[in-house]
C-alpha positions in Angstrom: -51.1 20.7 18.1 -48.3 21.0 20.6 -44.8 19.8 19.6 -42.9 17.6 22.0 -39.7 19.3 23.2 -36.5 17.2 23.1 -35.7 15.6 26.4 -32.6 16.6 28.4 -30.9 13.2 27.8 -31.3 13.6 24.0 -29.7 17.0 24.1 -26.8 15.8 26.1 -26.3 12.9 23.7 -26.4 15.3 20.8 -23.9 17.6 22.5 -21.5 14.6 23.2 -21.7 13.5 19.6 -21.0 17.0 18.4 -18.1 17.2 20.8 -16.6 13.9 19.7 -16.9 14.9 16.0 -15.0 18.1 16.8 -12.3 16.2 18.6 -11.9 13.8 15.6 -11.9 16.7 13.2 -9.0 18.4 15.1 -7.1 15.2 15.5 -7.3 14.5 11.7 -6.4 18.1 10.9 -3.3 17.9 13.2 -2.3 14.6 11.5 -2.7 16.1 8.1 -0.8 19.2 9.0 2.1 17.4 10.5 3.9 16.9 7.2 3.6 20.6 6.4 4.9 21.6 9.8 7.9 19.2 9.5 8.8 20.5 6.0 8.5 24.1 7.3 10.8 23.3 10.3 13.3 21.7 8.0 13.3 24.8 5.8 13.8 27.0 8.9 16.6 24.8 10.3 18.5 24.8 7.0 18.0 28.5 6.5 19.2 29.3 10.0 22.4 27.5 9.5 22.9 28.6 5.9 21.9 32.3 5.9 25.1 33.7 7.6 26.9 32.7 4.3 24.9 35.4 2.5 26.9 38.2 4.2 30.3 36.5 4.4 31.6 35.5 1.9 28.4 36.1 -0.1 26.0 34.3 -2.4 28.1 34.9 -5.5 30.6 32.5 -4.0 28.1 29.7 -4.5 27.9 30.4 -8.3 31.6 29.7 -8.9 32.6 26.7 -11.1 34.9 24.9 -8.6 34.3 23.2 -5.2 37.5 23.4 -3.2 36.4 23.7 0.5 39.8 22.9 2.0 42.8 24.8 0.7 45.8 26.6 2.1 45.4 29.4 -0.5 41.7 30.0 -1.2 38.6 28.1 -0.2 36.1 27.9 -3.1 32.4 26.9 -2.5 31.0 26.8 -6.0 27.9 24.6 -6.2 27.7 24.4 -10.0 29.9 21.3 -10.4 27.9 19.5 -7.7 24.6 20.6 -9.3 25.6 19.5 -12.8 26.8 16.1 -11.4 23.5 15.5 -9.7 21.6 16.5 -12.9 23.6 14.2 -15.1 23.2 11.2 -12.8 19.5 11.9 -12.2 18.6 12.3 -15.9 20.5 9.2 -16.9 18.9 7.2 -14.2 15.4 8.5 -15.1 16.0 7.6 -18.8 16.9 4.0 -17.8 14.2 3.7 -15.1 11.1 4.8 -17.0 11.1 2.1 -19.8 12.1 -0.8 -17.5 9.7 0.2 -14.7 6.7 1.0 -16.8 7.1 -1.9 -19.2 7.7 -4.3 -16.3 4.5 -3.0 -14.6 2.5 -3.5 -17.8 3.8 -7.0 -18.2 3.1 -8.1 -14.6 -0.4 -6.5 -14.5 -1.7 -7.4 -18.0 0.3 -10.1 -19.7 1.9 -12.3 -17.0 0.3 -15.6 -16.0 -0.6 -16.2 -12.4 2.5 -18.3 -11.9 4.8 -15.6 -13.4 3.1 -12.9 -11.3 3.5 -15.0 -8.2 7.3 -15.3 -8.9 8.0 -11.8 -10.2 6.2 -9.8 -7.5 8.3 -11.1 -4.6 11.5 -10.6 -6.5 10.6 -7.0 -7.2 9.8 -6.5 -3.5 13.1 -8.1 -2.5 15.0 -5.8 -4.9 13.3 -2.8 -3.3 14.4 -3.9 0.1 18.1 -4.4 -0.7 20.2 -1.8 1.3 21.8 0.9 -0.8 25.3 0.1 0.5 24.9 -3.5 -0.8 24.0 -2.2 -4.2 27.0 0.2 -4.0 29.3 -2.7 -3.2 27.9 -4.6 -6.2 28.5 -1.6 -8.4 32.0 -1.1 -7.1 33.1 -4.7 -7.5 31.0 -6.0 -10.4 29.5 -3.2 -12.5 32.4 -0.7 -12.4 34.9 -3.1 -14.0 32.4 -4.0 -16.7 31.8 -0.4 -17.6 35.6 0.2 -17.6 36.3 -2.7 -20.0 33.2 -2.2 -22.2 34.0 1.4 -23.0 37.8 1.4 -22.7 37.8 3.9 -19.8 40.6 4.7 -17.3 38.1 4.1 -14.5 34.7 2.6 -14.1 33.6 5.0 -11.4 31.5 7.2 -13.7 28.2 9.0 -13.8 26.8 6.1 -16.0 27.7 3.6 -13.3 25.9 5.6 -10.6 22.9 6.1 -12.9 22.5 2.4 -13.7 22.6 1.5 -10.0 20.2 4.3 -9.1 17.8 3.2 -11.8 18.1 -0.4 -10.4 17.0 1.0 -7.0 14.1 3.1 -8.3 12.7 0.5 -10.8 10.9 -1.6 -8.0 9.1 1.6 -6.8 8.0 2.4 -10.3 6.9 -1.2 -11.0 4.9 -1.6 -7.8 3.0 1.7 -8.0 2.4 1.6 -11.8 1.1 -2.0 -11.5 -1.4 -0.9 -8.9 -2.5 1.9 -11.1 -2.9 -0.4 -14.1 -4.8 -3.0 -12.2 -7.2 -0.4 -10.8 -8.4 0.5 -14.3 -12.1 -0.7 -14.5 -12.5 -4.0 -16.2 -15.4 -2.5 -18.2 -12.8 -0.3 -20.1 -11.0 -3.4 -21.4 -14.1 -5.3 -22.2 -15.6 -2.4 -24.2 -12.4 -2.1 -26.2 -12.2 -5.8 -26.9 -15.9 -5.8 -27.8 -15.3 -3.0 -30.4 -12.7 -5.3 -32.1 -9.5 -4.0 -30.7 -6.7 -6.5 -30.1 -5.1 -7.2 -26.7 -2.1 -5.0 -27.3 -4.2 -2.2 -28.7 -6.4 -2.3 -25.6 -3.4 -2.2 -23.3 -1.7 0.8 -25.1 -4.7 2.7 -26.2 -7.1 2.2 -23.3 -5.5 0.8 -20.1 -2.2 2.8 -20.1 -3.9 6.2 -20.8 -6.4 5.5 -18.1 -3.7 4.6 -15.6 -1.4 7.5 -16.7 -1.9 9.6 -13.5 -0.7 6.7 -11.3 2.2 5.9 -13.7 3.3 9.6 -13.6 3.1 9.5 -9.8 5.3 6.3 -9.8 7.9 8.0 -12.0 8.0 11.1 -9.8 8.5 8.9 -6.7 11.2 7.1 -8.5 12.9 10.3 -9.4 12.7 11.4 -5.8 14.5 8.2 -4.8 17.2 8.9 -7.3 17.7 12.5 -6.3 17.9 11.8 -2.6 20.1 8.7 -2.8 23.5 9.1 -1.1 25.5 5.9 -0.5 25.5 4.6 -4.1 26.6 7.8 -5.7 29.2 8.3 -3.0 30.7 4.9 -3.8 30.6 4.6 -7.6 30.6 8.0 -9.3 34.2 8.9 -8.7 33.5 12.0 -6.6 35.3 14.4 -8.9 33.9 17.9 -8.4 34.0 19.2 -11.9 31.5 20.4 -14.5 31.0 17.6 -17.0 27.9 16.3 -18.9 29.8 13.3 -20.2 28.3 10.1 -18.7 31.7 8.3 -19.0 33.5 10.7 -16.7 33.6 10.9 -12.9 31.2 13.4 -11.2 30.2 14.4 -7.7 26.6 14.8 -6.6 25.2 17.1 -3.9 24.1 14.3 -1.7 27.5 12.6 -1.8 29.2 15.9 -0.9 27.1 16.3 2.2 27.7 12.7 3.3 31.4 12.9 2.7 32.2 16.2 4.3 29.6 17.0 7.0 31.2 14.7 9.5 34.5 16.5 9.5 33.6 20.1 8.9 34.2 22.7 11.6 30.9 23.9 13.2 29.9 27.3 12.0 32.6 27.7 9.4 32.0 28.8 5.8 32.4 25.2 4.7 29.7 24.2 7.2 27.4 26.9 6.0 28.0 26.0 2.3 27.0 22.4 3.0 23.7 23.6 4.4 23.2 25.6 1.2 23.7 22.3 -0.7 21.0 20.8 1.4 18.8 23.8 0.9 19.2 23.5 -2.9 18.3 19.8 -2.7 15.2 20.5 -0.7 14.1 23.2 -3.1 14.6 20.9 -6.1 12.6 18.1 -4.4 9.9 20.6 -3.5 9.8 21.9 -7.1 9.6 18.3 -8.5 6.6 17.6 -6.3 4.9 20.7 -7.5 5.4 19.7 -11.1 4.2 16.2 -10.4 1.0 17.5 -8.8 0.3 19.8 -11.8 0.9 16.9 -14.2 -1.4 14.6 -12.3 -4.1 17.3 -12.1 -3.8 17.9 -15.9 -4.1 14.2 -16.8 -6.9 13.6 -14.3 -8.9 16.5 -15.9 -8.3 15.0 -19.3 -9.4 11.6 -18.1 
């Protein structure tokens, strides 16, 4: 029995379909690769401007414990006080952000009535949309005097003030993403737990939260990214004292605030200019490392789930 050969029109249609699929594939590949290319270009740009500092005055200069970029006697470009200031503010903000953000998300997703959810959700979204400079003014005028009076300090411009405001800015992100993760847990999980005799709170903490843990961790990491990269708030309320201190009640200076305060007036190509690019490079590496840790944590909990 003879087989009928495909007609020419069918072959042309098949070739066109294959060609379109290839076009779509390469377009999607290019879109997916854009972020990688942008990050690589940023690394190259920062490295190009920062690397001359390696030969003069040398990388050891960055490990000094003082940051005095403008001086008649000796310019000092130690990143350690800026790094410790960023660490203190970030850790404090994260400690404040996690319980409020996660507990708020659990309440809105699992315990709030429809009326409460209708009221709370818009307020969370409004809080997320407030400009950082407005929150900085609030901290400068309202929160800073409260911190000063409550703890008997000489100034309210401290690491704790900055951390509270940064946590306030990151909490809406944590709440929104964590709530979505919690609400995406299959209803059958909760029904099975309740059917076995578990109470409502037991079901939430023993079933729902562990099932939503990858999403909650992602929300916390995004919140930390917001905290690390924030500039205006820490520039306004942390005191901008470039010194090594782990005391939350003392003034500190962060890496982001240093770049924002000094980059506009620095001489192009100077050692000060190159040192500021090293600050940006260190920030980028920290953010990149945080994302790597977040992906590993997510992978671990997804495998356990």
